[in-house]
Kinemage of the C-alpha trace (Angstrom):
@kinemage 1
@onewidth
@group {chain A} dominant
@subgroup {mainchain}
@vectorlist {calphas} color= white
{ca unk a 1} P -10.641 -7.505 19.889
{ca unk a 2} L -12.010 -7.095 16.356
{ca unk a 3} L -9.549 -6.211 13.629
{ca unk a 4} L -10.339 -2.856 11.976
{ca unk a 5} L -10.328 -3.245 8.197
{ca unk a 6} L -9.878 -0.173 6.014
{ca unk a 7} L -10.353 -0.024 2.245
{ca unk a 8} L -8.885 2.010 -0.569
{ca unk a 9} L -8.571 1.970 -4.348
{ca unk a 10} L -5.185 2.889 -5.754
{ca unk a 11} L -3.937 3.263 -9.297
{ca unk a 12} L -1.926 0.377 -10.636
{ca unk a 13} L 1.830 0.805 -11.057
{ca unk a 14} L 3.402 -1.832 -13.278
{ca unk a 15} L 5.319 -2.236 -16.577
{ca unk a 16} L 2.340 -0.661 -18.407
{ca unk a 17} L 2.957 2.620 -16.503
{ca unk a 18} L 4.791 4.748 -19.039
{ca unk a 19} L 3.858 8.362 -18.242
{ca unk a 20} L 5.150 10.627 -15.494
{ca unk a 21} L 7.441 8.662 -13.185
{ca unk a 22} L 7.288 5.535 -15.324
{ca unk a 23} L 7.922 1.910 -14.426
{ca unk a 24} L 11.283 2.157 -16.226
{ca unk a 25} L 12.192 5.205 -14.103
{ca unk a 26} L 11.137 3.356 -10.958
{ca unk a 27} L 13.237 0.308 -11.855
{ca unk a 28} L 16.314 2.516 -12.338
{ca unk a 29} L 15.661 4.426 -9.086
{ca unk a 30} L 14.841 1.515 -6.859
{ca unk a 31} L 17.003 -1.412 -7.974
{ca unk a 32} L 13.895 -3.561 -7.360
{ca unk a 33} L 14.098 -5.158 -10.788
{ca unk a 34} L 12.369 -8.360 -9.645
{ca unk a 35} L 9.034 -6.604 -9.051
{ca unk a 36} L 6.185 -7.557 -11.371
{ca unk a 37} L 3.915 -4.806 -10.019
{ca unk a 38} L 4.007 -2.354 -7.132
{ca unk a 39} L 1.030 -2.858 -4.812
{ca unk a 40} L 2.030 -0.388 -2.147
{ca unk a 41} L 0.219 2.097 0.062
{ca unk a 42} L 2.802 4.679 -1.004
{ca unk a 43} L 0.722 7.655 -2.099
{ca unk a 44} L 3.393 8.950 -4.463
{ca unk a 45} L 3.777 5.762 -6.494
{ca unk a 46} L 0.309 4.220 -6.118
{ca unk a 47} L -1.933 7.280 -6.104
{ca unk a 48} L -5.536 7.185 -5.004
{ca unk a 49} L -7.715 6.089 -7.948
{ca unk a 50} L -10.430 8.623 -7.072
{ca unk a 51} L -10.668 11.830 -5.102
{ca unk a 52} L -13.178 12.023 -2.274
{ca unk a 53} L -15.132 15.233 -2.003
{ca unk a 54} L -13.323 16.884 0.903
{ca unk a 55} L -16.041 19.547 1.032
{ca unk a 56} L -18.747 16.922 1.569
{ca unk a 57} L -19.862 16.190 5.109
{ca unk a 58} L -21.008 12.762 3.928
{ca unk a 59} L -17.587 11.802 2.531
{ca unk a 60} L -15.957 12.671 5.866
{ca unk a 61} L -18.058 9.906 7.443
{ca unk a 62} L -15.849 7.445 5.534
{ca unk a 63} L -12.400 9.090 5.444
{ca unk a 64} L -9.830 7.818 7.951
{ca unk a 65} L -7.568 10.364 9.611
{ca unk a 66} L -4.562 9.799 11.847
{ca unk a 67} L -3.606 12.608 14.229
{ca unk a 68} L -5.406 15.096 11.997
{ca unk a 69} L -3.778 13.822 8.787
{ca unk a 70} L -6.016 12.511 5.977
{ca unk a 71} L -4.896 8.966 5.177
{ca unk a 72} L -7.091 8.270 2.119
{ca unk a 73} L -8.160 4.984 3.627
{ca unk a 74} L -11.871 4.474 4.123
{ca unk a 75} L -14.001 2.631 6.655
{ca unk a 76} L -16.584 1.284 4.210
{ca unk a 77} L -16.060 -0.968 1.190
{ca unk a 78} L -19.326 0.084 -0.470
{ca unk a 79} L -18.231 3.737 -0.320
{ca unk a 80} L -14.990 2.895 -2.162
{ca unk a 81} L -16.804 0.700 -4.698
{ca unk a 82} L -19.215 3.518 -5.467
{ca unk a 83} L -16.321 5.931 -6.074
{ca unk a 84} L -14.569 3.595 -8.551
{ca unk a 85} L -17.599 2.198 -10.391
{ca unk a 86} L -16.622 4.032 -13.598
{ca unk a 87} L -12.954 2.964 -13.489
{ca unk a 88} L -11.614 -0.026 -15.358
{ca unk a 89} L -8.288 -0.876 -13.674
{ca unk a 90} L -7.172 -0.195 -10.118
{ca unk a 91} L -6.109 -2.051 -7.000
{ca unk a 92} L -8.979 -2.477 -4.556
{ca unk a 93} L -7.210 -2.985 -1.247
{ca unk a 94} L -8.240 -4.051 2.220
{ca unk a 95} L -5.700 -3.043 4.854
{ca unk a 96} L -5.059 -3.518 8.546
{ca unk a 97} L -2.960 -0.959 10.418
{ca unk a 98} L -0.570 -2.380 13.013
{ca unk a 99} L -1.723 -5.982 12.492
{ca unk a 100} L -0.837 -8.903 14.689
{ca unk a 101} L 0.626 -12.204 13.553
{ca unk a 102} L -2.841 -13.612 12.801
{ca unk a 103} L -3.933 -12.303 9.427
{ca unk a 104} L -7.370 -10.791 8.932
{ca unk a 105} L -10.053 -13.143 7.624
{ca unk a 106} L -10.292 -11.731 4.104
{ca unk a 107} L -9.288 -14.670 1.902
{ca unk a 108} L -12.760 -15.204 0.446
{ca unk a 109} L -12.588 -12.091 -1.744
{ca unk a 110} L -9.022 -10.794 -1.317
{ca unk a 111} L -5.507 -12.168 -1.808
{ca unk a 112} L -2.880 -11.373 0.819
{ca unk a 113} L -0.044 -9.531 -0.971
{ca unk a 114} L 2.221 -8.581 1.952
{ca unk a 115} L 3.108 -6.011 4.574
{ca unk a 116} L 4.019 -2.398 3.889
{ca unk a 117} L 5.864 0.081 6.115
{ca unk a 118} L 4.515 3.605 5.714
{ca unk a 119} L 6.236 6.638 7.238
{ca unk a 120} L 4.206 7.880 10.241
{ca unk a 121} L 4.428 11.480 8.994
{ca unk a 122} L 3.092 10.828 5.507
{ca unk a 123} L 2.409 8.209 2.910
{ca unk a 124} L 5.913 7.166 1.830
{ca unk a 125} L 6.799 3.479 1.856
{ca unk a 126} L 10.137 2.794 3.532
{ca unk a 127} L 10.312 -0.410 1.507
{ca unk a 128} L 10.065 1.006 -2.002
{ca unk a 129} L 10.239 4.815 -2.055
{ca unk a 130} L 12.822 5.925 0.458
{ca unk a 131} L 16.039 5.169 -1.406
{ca unk a 132} L 16.769 1.841 0.294
{ca unk a 133} L 18.040 0.931 3.741
{ca unk a 134} L 20.633 -1.777 3.155
{ca unk a 135} L 21.570 -1.713 6.843
{ca unk a 136} L 18.114 -3.106 7.660
{ca unk a 137} L 16.826 -4.965 4.590
{ca unk a 138} L 17.871 -5.736 1.028
{ca unk a 139} L 15.928 -5.637 -2.230
{ca unk a 140} L 15.834 -9.450 -2.149
{ca unk a 141} L 13.779 -9.255 1.092
{ca unk a 142} L 10.950 -7.575 -0.825
{ca unk a 143} L 8.417 -9.705 -2.711
{ca unk a 144} L 7.356 -9.174 -6.332
{ca unk a 145} L 4.694 -6.635 -5.182
{ca unk a 146} L 7.151 -4.424 -3.273
{ca unk a 147} L 6.073 -5.738 0.128
{ca unk a 148} L 7.356 -8.074 2.831
{ca unk a 149} L 5.648 -11.467 2.858
{ca unk a 150} L 6.512 -12.624 6.394
{ca unk a 151} L 5.003 -10.889 9.431
{ca unk a 152} L 7.996 -11.502 11.734
{ca unk a 153} L 10.403 -10.128 9.143
{ca unk a 154} L 8.194 -7.059 8.618
{ca unk a 155} L 8.051 -6.413 12.385
{ca unk a 156} L 11.827 -6.780 12.657
{ca unk a 157} L 12.349 -4.302 9.816
{ca unk a 158} L 9.862 -1.893 11.419
{ca unk a 159} L 11.774 -2.037 14.709
{ca unk a 160} L 15.270 -1.884 13.197
{ca unk a 161} L 14.746 0.889 10.632
{ca unk a 162} L 15.024 3.851 13.039
{ca unk a 163} L 17.770 2.124 15.045
{ca unk a 164} L 19.943 1.319 12.021
{ca unk a 165} L 19.257 4.646 10.277
{ca unk a 166} L 18.854 7.232 13.063
{ca unk a 167} L 19.331 10.339 10.931
{ca unk a 168} L 17.302 9.246 7.918
{ca unk a 169} L 13.711 10.229 7.062
{ca unk a 170} L 10.950 7.637 6.522
{ca unk a 171} L 12.291 5.197 9.110
{ca unk a 172} L 9.616 5.471 11.802
{ca unk a 173} L 6.744 3.591 10.222
{ca unk a 174} L 3.342 2.063 10.731
{ca unk a 175} L 3.022 -1.541 9.647
{ca unk a 176} L 0.113 -2.402 7.334
{ca unk a 177} L -1.217 -5.777 6.263
{ca unk a 178} L -2.265 -5.459 2.605
{ca unk a 179} L -4.864 -7.522 0.746
{ca unk a 180} L -5.933 -7.030 -2.903
{ca unk a 181} L -9.349 -7.941 -4.285
{ca unk a 182} L -9.223 -11.065 -6.438
{ca unk a 183} L -11.476 -9.739 -9.211
{ca unk a 184} L -12.599 -6.105 -8.981
{ca unk a 185} L -10.330 -3.693 -10.888
{ca unk a 186} L -7.806 -6.346 -11.855
{ca unk a 187} L -6.099 -6.362 -15.235
{ca unk a 188} L -5.560 -10.123 -14.954
{ca unk a 189} L -9.270 -10.785 -15.444
{ca unk a 190} L -9.314 -9.619 -19.038
{ca unk a 191} L -10.947 -11.950 -21.551
{ca unk a 192} L -8.686 -12.337 -24.570
């Protein structure tokens, strides 16, 4: 079985984020003070860096939907690259929904940054934007990108969230393997 890779480009969310819900606000809300940057699929914190033309038949050839819901993940890297060609900084991500223990073969151009748990009814990360679930995981379980590094730990959290928190929203989640492009869109590649 071939692994299906999706792509997206999301705005960066880091200490340079000072407008709207700022990095300082996020630190106070989340208690995730060890994060250096949030590289999450959470659509509220890491918004899409471009807007596809939802009236274009052509754009719909690339947009991924799940049970009729637009996910803002795309099936073609070149499509995403074309949409962000005028942007300077963003996170170009390659993602795998419901991955297995064997990571996708993306290490040539992408760095593995971790696993995210996204609410099945939307785009909220249970790890970083749901108020915390101390019964299931602690802030110290989350890496410096707001993700879980270990596959087995991520699967355990995915399974335990709805069991440990039966009356809470954002606990039934899809697991995503998240990779970030090593060069394109990165702030770290600035020449000083």
